[in-house]
Biopython code that builds the backbone (N, CA, C, O; Angstrom):
import numpy as np
from Bio.PDB.StructureBuilder import StructureBuilder

atoms = [
    (1, "MET", "N", (138.524, 134.849, 44.515)),
    (1, "MET", "CA", (139.871, 135.134, 45.140)),
    (1, "MET", "C", (140.034, 134.512, 46.375)),
    (1, "MET", "O", (141.200, 134.241, 46.664)),
    (2, "GLU", "N", (139.078, 134.185, 47.263)),
    (2, "GLU", "CA", (139.270, 133.524, 48.433)),
    (2, "GLU", "C", (139.982, 132.090, 48.244)),
    (2, "GLU", "O", (140.973, 131.765, 48.897)),
    (3, "ILE", "N", (139.410, 131.327, 47.345)),
    (3, "ILE", "CA", (140.088, 130.037, 46.918)),
    (3, "ILE", "C", (141.597, 130.238, 46.423)),
    (3, "ILE", "O", (142.458, 129.400, 46.692)),
    (4, "PHE", "N", (141.848, 131.297, 45.745)),
    (4, "PHE", "CA", (143.210, 131.491, 45.276)),
    (4, "PHE", "C", (144.186, 131.750, 46.438)),
    (4, "PHE", "O", (145.334, 131.307, 46.437)),
    (5, "LEU", "N", (143.668, 132.485, 47.418)),
    (5, "LEU", "CA", (144.477, 132.829, 48.569)),
    (5, "LEU", "C", (144.623, 131.648, 49.509)),
    (5, "LEU", "O", (145.673, 131.464, 50.124)),
    (6, "TRP", "N", (143.581, 130.852, 49.622)),
    (6, "TRP", "CA", (143.729, 129.535, 50.322)),
    (6, "TRP", "C", (144.616, 128.630, 49.676)),
    (6, "TRP", "O", (145.405, 128.021, 50.399)),
    (7, "LYS", "N", (144.634, 128.427, 48.435)),
    (7, "LYS", "CA", (145.539, 127.517, 47.828)),
    (7, "LYS", "C", (147.018, 128.117, 48.038)),
    (7, "LYS", "O", (147.962, 127.356, 48.251)),
    (8, "LEU", "N", (147.173, 129.446, 47.973)),
    (8, "LEU", "CA", (148.529, 130.046, 48.122)),
    (8, "LEU", "C", (149.077, 129.678, 49.486)),
    (8, "LEU", "O", (150.195, 129.179, 49.616)),
    (9, "TRP", "N", (148.347, 129.909, 50.399)),
    (9, "TRP", "CA", (148.704, 129.660, 51.782)),
    (9, "TRP", "C", (149.026, 128.278, 52.133)),
    (9, "TRP", "O", (149.927, 127.963, 52.910)),
    (10, "LEU", "N", (148.168, 127.385, 51.460)),
    (10, "LEU", "CA", (148.297, 126.012, 51.492)),
    (10, "LEU", "C", (149.657, 125.534, 50.890)),
    (10, "LEU", "O", (150.376, 124.715, 51.463)),
    (11, "ASN", "N", (149.921, 126.052, 49.812)),
    (11, "ASN", "CA", (151.263, 125.647, 49.153)),
    (11, "ASN", "C", (152.427, 126.180, 50.027)),
    (11, "ASN", "O", (153.437, 125.498, 50.200)),
    (12, "PHE", "N", (152.265, 127.473, 50.603)),
    (12, "PHE", "CA", (153.329, 127.896, 51.489)),
    (12, "PHE", "C", (153.552, 126.920, 52.603)),
    (12, "PHE", "O", (154.664, 126.409, 52.738)),
    (13, "PHE", "N", (152.508, 126.615, 53.453)),
    (13, "PHE", "CA", (152.700, 125.767, 54.574)),
    (13, "PHE", "C", (152.954, 124.290, 54.368)),
    (13, "PHE", "O", (153.519, 123.692, 55.284)),
    (14, "VAL", "N", (152.591, 123.605, 53.233)),
    (14, "VAL", "CA", (152.920, 122.512, 52.847)),
    (14, "VAL", "C", (154.551, 122.360, 52.573)),
    (14, "VAL", "O", (155.252, 121.480, 53.072)),
    (15, "ALA", "N", (154.962, 123.306, 51.758)),
    (15, "ALA", "CA", (156.427, 123.447, 51.325)),
    (15, "ALA", "C", (157.206, 123.681, 52.830)),
    (15, "ALA", "O", (158.226, 123.062, 53.131)),
    (16, "PHE", "N", (156.614, 124.582, 53.634)),
    (16, "PHE", "CA", (157.348, 124.941, 54.847)),
    (16, "PHE", "C", (157.369, 123.740, 55.808)),
    (16, "PHE", "O", (158.343, 123.575, 56.543)),
    (17, "GLY", "N", (156.380, 122.945, 55.824)),
    (17, "GLY", "CA", (156.380, 121.801, 56.733)),
    (17, "GLY", "C", (157.229, 120.609, 56.288)),
    (17, "GLY", "O", (157.830, 119.865, 57.063)),
    (18, "ILE", "N", (157.213, 120.505, 54.917)),
    (18, "ILE", "CA", (158.046, 119.426, 54.480)),
    (18, "ILE", "C", (159.671, 119.658, 54.716)),
    (18, "ILE", "O", (160.444, 118.781, 55.099)),
    (19, "VAL", "N", (159.975, 120.855, 54.443)),
    (19, "VAL", "CA", (161.484, 121.176, 54.761)),
    (19, "VAL", "C", (161.645, 121.305, 56.249)),
    (19, "VAL", "O", (162.656, 120.772, 56.706)),
    (20, "MET", "N", (160.851, 121.904, 57.081)),
    (20, "MET", "CA", (161.010, 121.835, 58.451)),
    (20, "MET", "C", (160.936, 120.525, 59.168)),
    (20, "MET", "O", (161.750, 120.235, 60.044)),
    (21, "GLY", "N", (160.000, 119.764, 58.813)),
    (21, "GLY", "CA", (159.752, 118.386, 59.279)),
    (21, "GLY", "C", (160.862, 117.522, 58.933)),
    (21, "GLY", "O", (161.469, 116.867, 59.781)),
    (22, "GLY", "N", (161.139, 117.514, 57.673)),
    (22, "GLY", "CA", (162.092, 116.523, 57.194)),
    (22, "GLY", "C", (163.552, 116.848, 57.857)),
    (22, "GLY", "O", (164.282, 115.915, 58.195)),
    (23, "SER", "N", (163.884, 117.997, 58.002)),
    (23, "SER", "CA", (165.141, 118.448, 58.623)),
    (23, "SER", "C", (165.177, 118.132, 60.019)),
    (23, "SER", "O", (166.194, 117.572, 60.427)),
    (24, "LEU", "N", (164.214, 118.397, 60.862)),
    (24, "LEU", "CA", (164.166, 118.060, 62.037)),
    (24, "LEU", "C", (164.155, 116.621, 62.471)),
    (24, "LEU", "O", (164.789, 116.218, 63.446)),
    (25, "LEU", "N", (163.381, 115.842, 61.678)),
    (25, "LEU", "CA", (163.521, 114.488, 61.898)),
    (25, "LEU", "C", (164.817, 113.741, 61.432)),
    (25, "LEU", "O", (165.222, 112.690, 61.929)),
    (26, "ALA", "N", (165.410, 114.427, 60.412)),
    (26, "ALA", "CA", (166.840, 114.033, 60.078)),
    (26, "ALA", "C", (167.803, 114.192, 61.166)),
    (26, "ALA", "O", (168.688, 113.377, 61.422)),
    (27, "GLY", "N", (167.564, 115.391, 61.855)),
    (27, "GLY", "CA", (168.558, 115.726, 63.007)),
    (27, "GLY", "C", (168.358, 114.756, 64.094)),
    (27, "GLY", "O", (169.337, 114.363, 64.728)),
    (28, "ILE", "N", (166.999, 114.276, 64.402)),
    (28, "ILE", "CA", (166.723, 113.378, 65.389)),
    (28, "ILE", "C", (167.335, 111.982, 64.934)),
    (28, "ILE", "O", (167.801, 111.258, 65.814)),
    (29, "GLY", "N", (167.355, 111.642, 63.862)),
    (29, "GLY", "CA", (167.972, 110.421, 63.384)),
    (29, "GLY", "C", (169.439, 110.585, 63.429)),
    (29, "GLY", "O", (170.152, 109.653, 63.801)),
    (30, "ALA", "N", (169.892, 111.650, 63.092)),
    (30, "ALA", "CA", (171.552, 111.769, 63.156)),
    (30, "ALA", "C", (171.799, 111.643, 64.735)),
    (30, "ALA", "O", (172.754, 110.936, 65.057)),
    (31, "THR", "N", (171.169, 112.152, 65.600)),
    (31, "THR", "CA", (171.380, 111.987, 67.001)),
    (31, "THR", "C", (171.456, 110.705, 67.342)),
    (31, "THR", "O", (172.391, 110.300, 68.033)),
    (32, "MET", "N", (170.540, 109.952, 66.928)),
    (32, "MET", "CA", (170.293, 108.395, 67.357)),
    (32, "MET", "C", (171.632, 107.485, 66.783)),
    (32, "MET", "O", (172.149, 106.538, 67.376)),
    (33, "LEU", "N", (171.993, 107.984, 65.613)),
    (33, "LEU", "CA", (173.259, 107.442, 65.075)),
    (33, "LEU", "C", (174.493, 107.890, 65.398)),
    (33, "LEU", "O", (175.497, 107.488, 64.811)),
    (34, "LEU", "N", (174.524, 108.871, 66.478)),
    (34, "LEU", "CA", (175.719, 109.441, 66.920)),
    (34, "LEU", "C", (176.569, 110.258, 65.821)),
    (34, "LEU", "O", (177.796, 110.238, 65.725)),
    (35, "ARG", "N", (175.765, 110.904, 65.096)),
    (35, "ARG", "CA", (176.265, 111.900, 63.992)),
    (35, "ARG", "C", (175.969, 113.223, 64.421)),
    (35, "ARG", "O", (175.259, 113.435, 65.403)),
    (36, "PRO", "N", (176.530, 114.214, 63.663)),
    (36, "PRO", "CA", (176.402, 115.510, 64.106)),
    (36, "PRO", "C", (175.015, 116.020, 63.427)),
    (36, "PRO", "O", (174.857, 115.980, 62.206)),
    (37, "PRO", "N", (174.101, 116.464, 64.254)),
    (37, "PRO", "CA", (172.776, 116.670, 63.916)),
    (37, "PRO", "C", (172.568, 117.982, 63.027)),
    (37, "PRO", "O", (171.716, 118.018, 62.139)),
    (38, "SER", "N", (173.370, 119.010, 63.315)),
    (38, "SER", "CA", (173.333, 120.290, 62.706)),
    (38, "SER", "C", (173.603, 120.199, 61.200)),
    (38, "SER", "O", (172.861, 120.655, 60.331)),
    (39, "SER", "N", (174.878, 119.486, 60.982)),
    (39, "SER", "CA", (175.180, 119.182, 59.539)),
    (39, "SER", "C", (174.261, 118.512, 58.770)),
    (39, "SER", "O", (174.004, 118.829, 57.609)),
    (40, "THR", "N", (173.715, 117.531, 59.410)),
    (40, "THR", "CA", (172.687, 116.621, 58.730)),
    (40, "THR", "C", (171.663, 117.461, 58.546)),
    (40, "THR", "O", (171.231, 117.505, 57.394)),
    (41, "MET", "N", (171.090, 118.219, 59.437)),
    (41, "MET", "CA", (169.852, 119.102, 59.166)),
    (41, "MET", "C", (170.031, 120.079, 58.236)),
    (41, "MET", "O", (169.051, 120.427, 57.577)),
    (42, "MET", "N", (171.288, 120.688, 58.018)),
    (42, "MET", "CA", (171.509, 121.632, 56.882)),
    (42, "MET", "C", (171.543, 121.041, 55.569)),
    (42, "MET", "O", (170.969, 121.545, 54.603)),
    (43, "THR", "N", (172.223, 119.958, 55.525)),
    (43, "THR", "CA", (172.112, 119.186, 54.224)),
    (43, "THR", "C", (170.908, 118.792, 53.735)),
    (43, "THR", "O", (170.646, 118.928, 52.540)),
    (44, "ILE", "N", (169.969, 118.210, 54.690)),
    (44, "ILE", "CA", (168.666, 117.774, 54.296)),
    (44, "ILE", "C", (167.858, 118.987, 53.854)),
    (44, "ILE", "O", (167.235, 118.996, 52.792)),
    (45, "ALA", "N", (167.891, 120.102, 54.778)),
    (45, "ALA", "CA", (167.172, 121.201, 54.313)),
    (45, "ALA", "C", (167.433, 121.749, 52.986)),
    (45, "ALA", "O", (166.533, 122.184, 52.267)),
    (46, "ASP", "N", (168.645, 121.727, 52.670)),
    (46, "ASP", "CA", (169.166, 122.362, 51.417)),
    (46, "ASP", "C", (168.704, 121.478, 50.314)),
    (46, "ASP", "O", (168.254, 121.986, 49.286)),
    (47, "ASN", "N", (168.793, 120.070, 50.473)),
    (47, "ASN", "CA", (168.529, 119.137, 49.284)),
    (47, "ASN", "C", (167.060, 118.929, 49.150)),
    (47, "ASN", "O", (166.641, 118.493, 48.078)),
    (48, "ILE", "N", (166.139, 119.221, 50.227)),
    (48, "ILE", "CA", (164.749, 118.740, 50.024)),
    (48, "ILE", "C", (163.877, 120.075, 49.592)),
    (48, "ILE", "O", (162.681, 119.984, 49.316)),
    (49, "LYS", "N", (164.558, 121.254, 49.563)),
    (49, "LYS", "CA", (163.843, 122.519, 49.133)),
    (49, "LYS", "C", (163.009, 122.310, 47.818)),
    (49, "LYS", "O", (161.794, 122.506, 47.786)),
    (50, "VAL", "N", (163.660, 121.947, 46.861)),
    (50, "VAL", "CA", (162.984, 121.610, 45.488)),
    (50, "VAL", "C", (161.929, 120.761, 45.480)),
    (50, "VAL", "O", (160.856, 121.040, 44.945)),
    (51, "TRP", "N", (162.198, 119.583, 46.125)),
    (51, "TRP", "CA", (161.134, 118.614, 46.418)),
    (51, "TRP", "C", (159.916, 119.092, 47.030)),
    (51, "TRP", "O", (158.795, 118.827, 46.598)),
    (52, "ALA", "N", (160.190, 119.895, 48.177)),
    (52, "ALA", "CA", (159.076, 120.346, 48.887)),
    (52, "ALA", "C", (158.134, 121.390, 47.916)),
    (52, "ALA", "O", (156.903, 121.400, 47.947)),
    (53, "MET", "N", (158.836, 122.122, 47.190)),
    (53, "MET", "CA", (158.038, 122.926, 46.111)),
    (53, "MET", "C", (157.208, 122.053, 45.208)),
    (53, "MET", "O", (156.010, 122.264, 45.022)),
    (54, "VAL", "N", (157.923, 121.003, 44.616)),
    (54, "VAL", "CA", (157.063, 120.264, 43.779)),
    (54, "VAL", "C", (155.882, 119.469, 44.492)),
    (54, "VAL", "O", (154.816, 119.272, 43.908)),
    (55, "ALA", "N", (156.121, 119.039, 45.740)),
    (55, "ALA", "CA", (155.077, 118.349, 46.455)),
    (55, "ALA", "C", (154.017, 119.410, 46.886)),
    (55, "ALA", "O", (152.886, 118.982, 47.116)),
    (56, "ALA", "N", (154.230, 120.611, 47.008)),
    (56, "ALA", "CA", (153.261, 121.715, 47.417)),
    (56, "ALA", "C", (152.340, 121.945, 46.261)),
    (56, "ALA", "O", (151.126, 122.038, 46.441)),
    (57, "VAL", "N", (152.868, 122.036, 45.123)),
    (57, "VAL", "CA", (151.974, 122.554, 43.978)),
    (57, "VAL", "C", (151.368, 121.404, 43.387)),
    (57, "VAL", "O", (150.600, 121.599, 42.445)),
    (58, "GLY", "N", (151.583, 120.231, 43.782)),
    (58, "GLY", "CA", (150.785, 119.024, 43.103)),
    (58, "GLY", "C", (151.829, 117.896, 42.834)),
    (58, "GLY", "O", (151.292, 116.853, 42.460)),
    (59, "GLY", "N", (152.901, 117.857, 42.910)),
    (59, "GLY", "CA", (153.913, 116.634, 42.730)),
    (59, "GLY", "C", (153.938, 116.053, 41.518)),
    (59, "GLY", "O", (154.581, 115.007, 41.424)),
    (60, "THR", "N", (153.320, 116.536, 40.438)),
    (60, "THR", "CA", (153.501, 116.144, 39.007)),
    (60, "THR", "C", (153.961, 117.245, 38.077)),
    (60, "THR", "O", (154.282, 118.380, 38.427)),
    (61, "ILE", "N", (153.950, 116.785, 36.907)),
    (61, "ILE", "CA", (154.250, 117.929, 35.908)),
    (61, "ILE", "C", (153.018, 118.630, 35.386)),
    (61, "ILE", "O", (153.119, 119.384, 34.418)),
    (62, "ASP", "N", (151.841, 118.412, 35.992)),
    (62, "ASP", "CA", (150.610, 118.975, 35.560)),
    (62, "ASP", "C", (150.603, 120.555, 35.788)),
    (62, "ASP", "O", (150.190, 121.249, 34.859)),
    (63, "PRO", "N", (151.031, 121.163, 36.956)),
    (63, "PRO", "CA", (151.162, 122.570, 36.926)),
    (63, "PRO", "C", (152.011, 123.279, 35.890)),
    (63, "PRO", "O", (151.787, 124.435, 35.531)),
    (64, "PHE", "N", (153.013, 122.513, 35.420)),
    (64, "PHE", "CA", (153.968, 123.056, 34.170)),
    (64, "PHE", "C", (153.002, 122.992, 32.946)),
    (64, "PHE", "O", (152.936, 123.967, 32.198)),
    (65, "ARG", "N", (152.297, 121.948, 32.731)),
    (65, "ARG", "CA", (151.476, 121.908, 31.614)),
    (65, "ARG", "C", (150.292, 122.902, 31.521)),
    (65, "ARG", "O", (149.822, 123.307, 30.458)),
    (66, "VAL", "N", (149.878, 123.238, 32.726)),
    (66, "VAL", "CA", (148.973, 124.373, 32.817)),
    (66, "VAL", "C", (149.505, 125.519, 32.428)),
    (66, "VAL", "O", (148.902, 126.115, 31.536)),
    (67, "ILE", "N", (150.620, 126.062, 32.921)),
    (67, "ILE", "CA", (151.463, 127.174, 32.464)),
    (67, "ILE", "C", (151.588, 127.136, 30.973)),
    (67, "ILE", "O", (151.047, 127.977, 30.254)),
    (68, "GLU", "N", (152.290, 126.173, 30.539)),
    (68, "GLU", "CA", (152.524, 125.983, 29.057)),
    (68, "GLU", "C", (151.280, 126.167, 28.083)),
    (68, "GLU", "O", (151.280, 126.958, 27.140)),
    (69, "ALA", "N", (150.223, 125.339, 28.428)),
    (69, "ALA", "CA", (149.029, 125.484, 27.534)),
    (69, "ALA", "C", (148.515, 126.913, 27.770)),
    (69, "ALA", "O", (148.410, 127.580, 26.741)),
    (70, "ASN", "N", (148.192, 127.483, 28.863)),
    (70, "ASN", "CA", (147.632, 128.631, 28.798)),
    (70, "ASN", "C", (148.445, 129.850, 28.109)),
    (70, "ASN", "O", (147.834, 130.708, 27.471)),
    (71, "PHE", "N", (149.653, 129.883, 28.245)),
    (71, "PHE", "CA", (150.644, 130.794, 27.601)),
    (71, "PHE", "C", (150.390, 130.567, 26.000)),
    (71, "PHE", "O", (150.127, 131.511, 25.255)),
    (72, "ALA", "N", (150.480, 129.453, 25.632)),
    (72, "ALA", "CA", (150.280, 129.144, 24.245)),
    (72, "ALA", "C", (149.057, 129.511, 23.643)),
    (72, "ALA", "O", (149.019, 129.835, 22.456)),
    (73, "GLU", "N", (147.772, 129.479, 24.564)),
    (73, "GLU", "CA", (146.567, 130.073, 23.943)),
    (73, "GLU", "C", (146.247, 131.436, 24.291)),
    (73, "GLU", "O", (145.142, 131.914, 24.034)),
    (74, "GLY", "N", (147.210, 132.116, 24.894)),
    (74, "GLY", "CA", (147.050, 133.576, 25.337)),
    (74, "GLY", "C", (146.318, 133.925, 26.515)),
    (74, "GLY", "O", (145.925, 135.078, 26.688)),
    (75, "TYR", "N", (146.067, 132.821, 27.500)),
    (75, "TYR", "CA", (145.279, 133.083, 28.634)),
    (75, "TYR", "C", (146.343, 133.279, 29.665)),
    (75, "TYR", "O", (146.957, 132.273, 30.017)),
    (76, "LEU", "N", (146.627, 134.354, 30.162)),
    (76, "LEU", "CA", (147.847, 134.738, 31.040)),
    (76, "LEU", "C", (147.106, 134.420, 32.587)),
    (76, "LEU", "O", (147.898, 133.976, 33.418)),
    (77, "SER", "N", (146.017, 134.558, 32.944)),
    (77, "SER", "CA", (145.480, 134.525, 34.269)),
    (77, "SER", "C", (145.884, 133.191, 34.921)),
    (77, "SER", "O", (146.618, 133.147, 35.909)),
    (78, "PRO", "N", (145.369, 132.110, 34.319)),
    (78, "PRO", "CA", (145.680, 130.827, 34.964)),
    (78, "PRO", "C", (147.019, 130.464, 34.986)),
    (78, "PRO", "O", (147.394, 129.726, 35.897)),
    (79, "ALA", "N", (147.915, 130.902, 34.033)),
    (79, "ALA", "CA", (149.245, 130.672, 34.122)),
    (79, "ALA", "C", (149.991, 131.656, 35.163)),
    (79, "ALA", "O", (150.996, 131.271, 35.761)),
    (80, "VAL", "N", (149.543, 132.725, 35.319)),
    (80, "VAL", "CA", (150.042, 133.642, 36.501)),
    (80, "VAL", "C", (149.903, 133.022, 37.759)),
    (80, "VAL", "O", (150.816, 132.993, 38.584)),
    (81, "LYS", "N", (148.559, 132.422, 37.969)),
    (81, "LYS", "CA", (148.130, 131.828, 39.147)),
    (81, "LYS", "C", (149.012, 130.720, 39.477)),
    (81, "LYS", "O", (149.344, 130.585, 40.654)),
    (82, "GLN", "N", (149.449, 129.886, 38.568)),
    (82, "GLN", "CA", (150.457, 128.666, 38.738)),
    (82, "GLN", "C", (151.712, 129.176, 39.147)),
    (82, "GLN", "O", (152.409, 128.522, 39.923)),
    (83, "ILE", "N", (152.127, 130.429, 38.646)),
    (83, "ILE", "CA", (153.530, 130.975, 38.894)),
    (83, "ILE", "C", (153.426, 131.462, 40.301)),
    (83, "ILE", "O", (154.358, 131.239, 41.074)),
    (84, "VAL", "N", (152.328, 132.131, 40.706)),
    (84, "VAL", "CA", (152.297, 132.529, 42.068)),
    (84, "VAL", "C", (152.248, 131.523, 43.037)),
    (84, "VAL", "O", (152.797, 131.696, 44.126)),
    (85, "TYR", "N", (151.588, 130.377, 42.735)),
    (85, "TYR", "CA", (151.583, 129.175, 43.690)),
    (85, "TYR", "C", (152.878, 128.678, 43.822)),
    (85, "TYR", "O", (153.217, 128.252, 44.926)),
    (86, "PHE", "N", (153.803, 128.655, 42.722)),
    (86, "PHE", "CA", (155.117, 128.296, 42.745)),
    (86, "PHE", "C", (155.900, 129.254, 43.638)),
    (86, "PHE", "O", (156.758, 128.815, 44.405)),
    (87, "ALA", "N", (155.629, 130.515, 43.554)),
    (87, "ALA", "CA", (156.336, 131.450, 44.347)),
    (87, "ALA", "C", (155.974, 131.347, 45.806)),
    (87, "ALA", "O", (156.835, 131.516, 46.669)),
    (88, "GLY", "N", (154.693, 131.068, 46.109)),
    (88, "GLY", "CA", (154.370, 130.794, 47.575)),
    (88, "GLY", "C", (155.080, 129.574, 48.112)),
    (88, "GLY", "O", (155.614, 129.607, 49.221)),
    (89, "ALA", "N", (155.099, 128.381, 47.265)),
    (89, "ALA", "CA", (155.772, 127.350, 47.762)),
    (89, "ALA", "C", (157.237, 127.445, 47.985)),
    (89, "ALA", "O", (157.790, 126.834, 48.900)),
    (90, "PHE", "N", (157.934, 128.299, 47.054)),
    (90, "PHE", "CA", (159.224, 128.595, 47.279)),
    (90, "PHE", "C", (159.621, 129.460, 48.500)),
    (90, "PHE", "O", (160.690, 129.421, 49.108)),
    (91, "ALA", "N", (158.527, 130.262, 48.741)),
    (91, "ALA", "CA", (158.774, 131.320, 49.956)),
    (91, "ALA", "C", (158.597, 130.323, 51.190)),
    (91, "ALA", "O", (159.314, 130.499, 52.175)),
    (92, "GLY", "N", (157.748, 129.372, 51.173)),
    (92, "GLY", "CA", (157.708, 128.513, 52.394)),
    (92, "GLY", "C", (158.856, 127.619, 52.497)),
    (92, "GLY", "O", (159.355, 127.371, 53.595)),
    (93, "ALA", "N", (159.315, 127.107, 51.372)),
    (93, "ALA", "CA", (160.579, 126.383, 51.681)),
    (93, "ALA", "C", (161.566, 126.993, 52.053)),
    (93, "ALA", "O", (162.221, 126.490, 52.966)),
    (94, "GLN", "N", (161.950, 128.133, 51.533)),
    (94, "GLN", "CA", (162.971, 128.950, 51.909)),
    (94, "GLN", "C", (163.007, 129.551, 53.251)),
    (94, "GLN", "O", (164.052, 129.826, 53.839)),
    (95, "LEU", "N", (161.921, 129.728, 53.672)),
    (95, "LEU", "CA", (161.721, 130.333, 55.035)),
    (95, "LEU", "C", (162.068, 129.241, 56.181)),
    (95, "LEU", "O", (162.709, 129.478, 57.204)),
    (96, "ALA", "N", (161.511, 127.994, 55.798)),
    (96, "ALA", "CA", (161.922, 126.802, 56.633)),
    (96, "ALA", "C", (163.381, 126.717, 56.591)),
    (96, "ALA", "O", (163.973, 126.625, 57.667)),
    (97, "TYR", "N", (164.113, 126.737, 55.385)),
    (97, "TYR", "CA", (165.572, 126.531, 55.305)),
    (97, "TYR", "C", (166.277, 127.620, 56.049)),
    (97, "TYR", "O", (167.287, 127.325, 56.686)),
    (98, "GLU", "N", (165.875, 128.751, 56.030)),
    (98, "GLU", "CA", (166.555, 129.976, 56.815)),
    (98, "GLU", "C", (166.349, 129.663, 58.347)),
    (98, "GLU", "O", (167.300, 129.824, 59.112)),
    (99, "LEU", "N", (165.159, 129.231, 58.801)),
    (99, "LEU", "CA", (164.981, 129.013, 60.203)),
    (99, "LEU", "C", (165.802, 127.768, 60.433)),
    (99, "LEU", "O", (166.418, 127.870, 61.494)),
    (100, "ILE", "N", (166.034, 126.586, 59.787)),
    (100, "ILE", "CA", (166.844, 125.553, 60.037)),
    (100, "ILE", "C", (168.291, 126.159, 60.349)),
    (100, "ILE", "O", (168.964, 125.956, 61.359)),
    (101, "ARG", "N", (168.600, 126.925, 59.281)),
    (101, "ARG", "CA", (170.028, 127.363, 59.256)),
    (101, "ARG", "C", (170.218, 128.296, 60.481)),
    (101, "ARG", "O", (171.326, 128.293, 61.018)),
    (102, "MET", "N", (169.195, 129.126, 60.991)),
    (102, "MET", "CA", (169.301, 130.011, 62.225)),
    (102, "MET", "C", (169.533, 128.939, 63.366)),
    (102, "MET", "O", (170.448, 129.132, 64.166)),
    (103, "ILE", "N", (168.751, 127.836, 63.464)),
    (103, "ILE", "CA", (168.914, 126.898, 64.497)),
    (103, "ILE", "C", (170.202, 126.191, 64.566)),
    (103, "ILE", "O", (170.693, 125.827, 65.634)),
    (104, "CYS", "N", (170.786, 125.985, 63.325)),
    (104, "CYS", "CA", (172.051, 125.066, 63.379)),
    (104, "CYS", "C", (173.259, 126.045, 63.567)),
    (104, "CYS", "O", (174.213, 125.719, 64.274)),
    (105, "LYS", "N", (173.203, 127.177, 62.961)),
    (105, "LYS", "CA", (174.355, 127.959, 62.965)),
    (105, "LYS", "C", (174.205, 129.056, 64.016)),
    (105, "LYS", "O", (175.179, 129.794, 64.168)),
    (106, "GLY", "N", (173.244, 129.238, 64.676)),
    (106, "GLY", "CA", (173.090, 130.178, 65.629)),
    (106, "GLY", "C", (172.990, 131.645, 65.165)),
    (106, "GLY", "O", (173.804, 132.164, 64.401)),
    (107, "GLY", "N", (171.900, 132.273, 65.704)),
    (107, "GLY", "CA", (171.577, 133.673, 65.222)),
    (107, "GLY", "C", (171.541, 133.954, 63.680)),
    (107, "GLY", "O", (171.554, 133.038, 62.857)),
    (108, "MET", "N", (171.494, 135.306, 63.336)),
    (108, "MET", "CA", (171.234, 135.764, 62.021)),
    (108, "MET", "C", (172.445, 136.192, 61.376)),
    (108, "MET", "O", (173.107, 137.103, 61.873)),
    (109, "ASP", "N", (172.813, 135.590, 60.262)),
    (109, "ASP", "CA", (174.080, 136.250, 59.546)),
    (109, "ASP", "C", (173.825, 137.228, 58.670)),
    (109, "ASP", "O", (174.751, 137.784, 58.079)),
]
sb = StructureBuilder()
sb.init_structure("model")
sb.init_model(0)
sb.init_chain("A")
sb.init_seg("    ")
for serial, (resi, resn, name, xyz) in enumerate(atoms, 1):
    if name == "N":
        sb.init_residue(resn, " ", resi, " ")
    sb.init_atom(name, np.array(xyz, "f"), 0.0, 1.0, " ", f" {name:<3s}", serial, name[0])
structure = sb.get_structure()
């Protein structure tokens, strides 16, 4: 169980870091190019969420194969673990997106 929770948190923070870091660096780049950083950061944060999830869970199609193979053979536990890993990565990416949105738009809507 300890390894499962460790991987879950790792997926969460990797996805969070990808969205947050990519957006902040895009904002710095936009500032250097005399473009509006907030709109650039919002665009990047929105576009990179899916890729952050994919990178967090392994970056390839293998996690989907684990889900498919285990469901086909009737083993639900490994498939459910992979789905929870995806949910953790989604939560991290979405939280980073919401923080970027709060930074760019100001306050909570």
